[in-house]
C-alpha positions in Angstrom: 104.4 -100.0 65.6 106.4 -102.3 65.3 109.5 -103.5 63.5 110.6 -106.5 61.9 113.6 -107.8 60.3 114.8 -112.1 59.2 117.9 -113.4 59.3 119.1 -116.9 56.9 118.4 -115.9 53.8 121.8 -116.8 52.3 123.1 -120.4 55.1 122.9 -123.1 53.4 122.1 -125.0 56.6 119.5 -123.8 59.6 115.9 -122.1 60.1 115.1 -117.9 58.5 114.6 -116.4 61.7 112.9 -113.5 62.5 112.5 -111.1 64.7 109.9 -109.0 66.3 110.1 -106.3 68.9 107.4 -102.6 69.1 109.8 -99.8 71.8 108.0 -97.6 73.9 107.6 -94.8 72.3 111.4 -92.6 71.8 112.4 -96.0 73.5 116.4 -96.3 72.5 118.9 -98.8 72.5 122.5 -97.1 72.5 124.4 -98.4 69.4 122.0 -101.1 68.1 121.7 -100.9 64.1 121.5 -104.0 61.2 123.1 -106.8 63.2 125.7 -106.9 60.8 127.8 -104.0 61.7 128.1 -105.5 65.2 130.0 -107.8 67.5 128.2 -111.5 68.4 129.2 -109.7 72.0 127.7 -106.0 70.9 124.4 -108.0 69.2 124.2 -110.3 73.3 124.6 -107.4 75.2 122.3 -105.0 73.5 119.7 -108.0 72.9 119.9 -109.0 76.6 118.7 -104.9 76.9 115.7 -105.5 74.0 114.4 -108.5 75.8 114.5 -106.7 79.4 113.1 -103.3 78.3 110.8 -103.2 75.4 107.3 -103.0 75.5 107.0 -106.4 74.1 109.2 -108.9 72.1 108.6 -112.4 69.7 111.1 -114.1 67.6 109.8 -117.0 65.4 111.5 -119.2 62.8 111.1 -121.3 59.9 112.7 -125.1 59.2 115.3 -125.7 56.6 112.1 -128.4 55.4 109.9 -125.4 55.7 112.3 -123.0 53.3 112.7 -126.0 50.9 108.5 -126.6 51.0 107.8 -123.3 50.5 111.7 -121.8 48.8 113.2 -118.8 51.6 111.1 -115.8 50.8 107.9 -118.4 51.5 109.5 -118.9 54.3 110.8 -115.3 55.7 107.2 -114.6 55.7 105.8 -117.7 57.3 108.2 -117.0 60.3 106.9 -113.3 60.2 103.3 -114.2 60.3 104.1 -116.6 63.5 106.1 -114.1 65.1 103.2 -111.7 64.9 100.7 -113.9 66.1 102.6 -115.0 69.3 103.6 -110.8 69.6 102.1 -109.9 73.3 100.8 -106.8 71.5 98.7 -105.9 68.2 100.5 -103.4 66.6 98.7 -100.8 64.4 101.7 -100.7 61.5 105.0 -102.9 60.9 107.9 -101.5 59.9 109.4 -104.4 57.8 113.0 -104.3 56.3 113.4 -104.2 52.1 110.3 -105.3 50.0 106.5 -105.1 50.8 105.0 -108.2 52.0 101.6 -108.0 50.8 100.7 -111.1 53.7 101.0 -109.2 56.3 98.6 -106.8 55.6 99.1 -103.1 56.4 102.7 -102.4 56.6 105.3 -100.2 55.4 108.8 -101.6 53.7 111.5 -99.1 54.0 114.7 -100.8 52.3 117.7 -100.9 53.9 115.2 -100.5 57.5 117.7 -101.9 59.5 120.0 -98.8 59.4 117.4 -96.5 59.2 114.5 -97.4 61.7 115.2 -98.1 65.3 112.5 -100.9 65.7 113.6 -103.1 62.9 117.5 -102.1 64.0 116.6 -104.3 67.4 114.2 -106.5 65.8 117.4 -107.4 63.0 120.0 -107.5 67.0 116.8 -110.5 68.5 116.5 -112.6 65.0 120.0 -112.6 64.4 121.3 -113.5 68.2 118.2 -116.4 68.4 119.9 -117.7 64.7 123.4 -117.8 66.0 122.5 -119.7 69.4 120.3 -121.9 67.3 123.6 -123.1 65.3 125.5 -123.1 68.3 123.0 -125.3 69.5 122.7 -127.7 66.1 126.9 -128.1 66.8 127.2 -130.9 69.4 125.3 -133.1 67.1 127.3 -132.4 63.9 130.6 -131.1 65.1 132.0 -132.0 61.4 130.0 -128.8 59.8 131.5 -125.5 62.2 127.7 -125.1 62.7 129.2 -123.0 66.0 131.8 -121.0 63.8 130.0 -120.5 60.3 126.5 -121.1 61.3 125.5 -122.6 58.6 127.0 -119.8 55.8 128.7 -121.1 52.4 132.3 -121.2 54.0 135.1 -123.6 52.5 134.6 -126.0 55.7 131.4 -126.5 55.7 131.0 -127.5 52.0 134.5 -130.3 52.5 132.3 -131.5 55.6 129.1 -131.3 53.0 130.7 -133.3 50.4 132.6 -135.8 52.9 129.4 -136.4 55.8 126.2 -135.6 53.1 123.8 -133.1 54.0 122.0 -133.2 57.3 117.9 -133.0 58.3 119.3 -128.8 58.5 120.6 -128.3 55.5 117.9 -126.8 52.9 118.8 -129.3 49.7 117.2 -127.5 47.6 120.4 -124.6 48.1 123.0 -124.6 45.6 125.7 -127.4 45.9 124.1 -128.8 48.4 123.1 -132.6 46.9 125.6 -132.2 44.4 128.3 -132.7 47.3 126.3 -136.5 47.4 127.0 -136.9 44.1 131.0 -136.4 44.4 131.7 -138.6 46.7 
């Protein structure tokens, strides 16, 4: 059995990232829960332990261009399929946070799964840590957008930079407010 979760539905820049985690039977990581409820430091600590001690794990992403082509849900499903394909073991059951994803085949959807399933919580942590790191790596190339701190989310500073400098290849041009800012310049 594996848990799977995605992060990055809401930002106006950057990829959607999926984490998949297979735990050993009865394995627990003290403090692992929904990644949004943890500090960045605690997520990093847990991610290191999860990667080093779980049965198997994988992360995969779908780019801003794929999000535009498929919509964010379609891109998240693409990233889920990529992550599952790269996982070194074949799961007998997939636990998915949220709503059913028929494209994954046999699985169980758990609303609020990142708080109710330990493997989904661990997947949530790996996805969040990976996406945050990707945005920090992009930040020096596009420092005016503040991605090291806002991670591509719609902050006042980020939207001001969009109005002033226009979108980058990593912006989701189909998202509200991204292209409109070009017209306001």
